[in-house]
C-alpha positions, 0 to 999 in steps of 0.5 A: 081725417084719414091716415094717408092725409095725416102722413101726406100733409107734412110732406107737402108743407115741406115741399112748399117751404123748401125753395124759400129755405134754399133762398134764405140759405143760398147767398148767391141766390140772395145776392142775384135776387137783390140785383134784380130787385135793385134793377126793378126799383131803379126809376131810370132803368125800370122801364127797359129790358122787361123781357131780359128781367123776366128771363133773369127771374126765371133763371133765379127760380130755376137756381132755387129749385136746382138739385145739388149736381145741377147747381153750378150750371144753374148758378152760371145761367142765373149770373149771366141772365142777371148781367144781361138784364142789367146791361140791356136796361142800361143800354136801352136807357142810354139809347133813349137818352141819346135820342132825346139829346139828338132831338134837342140838338136838331131843334136848337139848330133849326131855331138858330138857323131861323134866327140867323135868317131873320137877322139877314132879312132885317139887314137886307131891309136896312140896306135897301132903305139906306140905298133908297135914302142915298139915291134920293139924296143923290137926286137932290145933289144932281138938281142942285149942281145942274148949273156946273156941268163939271161939278155935276160930273164929279158928283155923279162919278162919286155917286156911282161908286157909292151906289155900286158898293151899296148894291154889292152889299145888298146882293151879298146880304141877299145871297146870305139870306138865300144860303140860310134859307137853304140850310133852314129848309134842309134842317126842317125836312131832313132832306137835300135841295136838288141841284140848282142854277140861276138864269133869266127865269130865276133859281132853277132846281132840277130833279134827278132823272129817276124822280119818276118811274118809266112811264109813271107820274108818281114821284119816287120817295127821294124826289118827293122829299126833295120837292118838299125841301124846295117848298120849305126853302120857298117859305123860308126865303123872303125873296121867293115869289112863287114856283113855276114847274116845267116838265118835259116827257116823251108824252105831253099828257104824261108830262102834265100829270107829272107836273101836277104831282110836283104841284101836289108835293109842293102844296103838301110842303106848305106852298099855297096853290096860287103861288105855283104854275105848272106846264108839261110838254113833250120832248125827247129828253125828259126833265123836271124843273122847279123855278123859284121866281123872285118877288 
């Protein structure tokens, strides 16, 4: 071994051991490293803020190697980096927990809505059967009292009142079922049903004027979501029979292509093809209507 090597080896060893010695002698460095170790060991925080924890370790390494005149600045940076890593890990963990709780809340709301809809359907069926039984009993009473016209008139008057009240209750139950079906559809899809009205054709949903671009047959993003929400409503409602799509546009072929696009969106939302009828015609005012027909 040369004299130069003999002299250089102890110096090299001292240089390698110097950072470790500094860490052992520096309580601030030891304290900050302990915080990083605790953050890494925490099973709830360890998956988060990987980049910030890396920057904190780099700052600690810089502090361990800093000269005396640079130590205060290096200590300040290391303190901030460790603090940022801890805050970022807790913030990401809190955000992940918030997302989980929101998903659970949405699932619970959907399930509650489905249960309410099922109860409403059962109540509507019970009232229908009750009305049918009362109607059969009314017919028997009419035949029994045929000999007495006055008594028959009294019975019919009473029965009309019962039938009217029963019909009102049945209609109220059906309206409640429809409302719950709307709420379920909007919860499931996260969208909103278009504006609607009832006429002789059924329940008519009208898409907004911007549902299609000028001269285009493709649905916009909002319109596609609205159509899928209508599809979810049709599936949730026991009273819905099918959907008739009526489109008016400046050109009959364009209207037919738009009607086909709406039918495809309904199919994507789960409505069977045999439950959808489409028609397109030319007209001065453009409009797109989805008519939910009762069974």
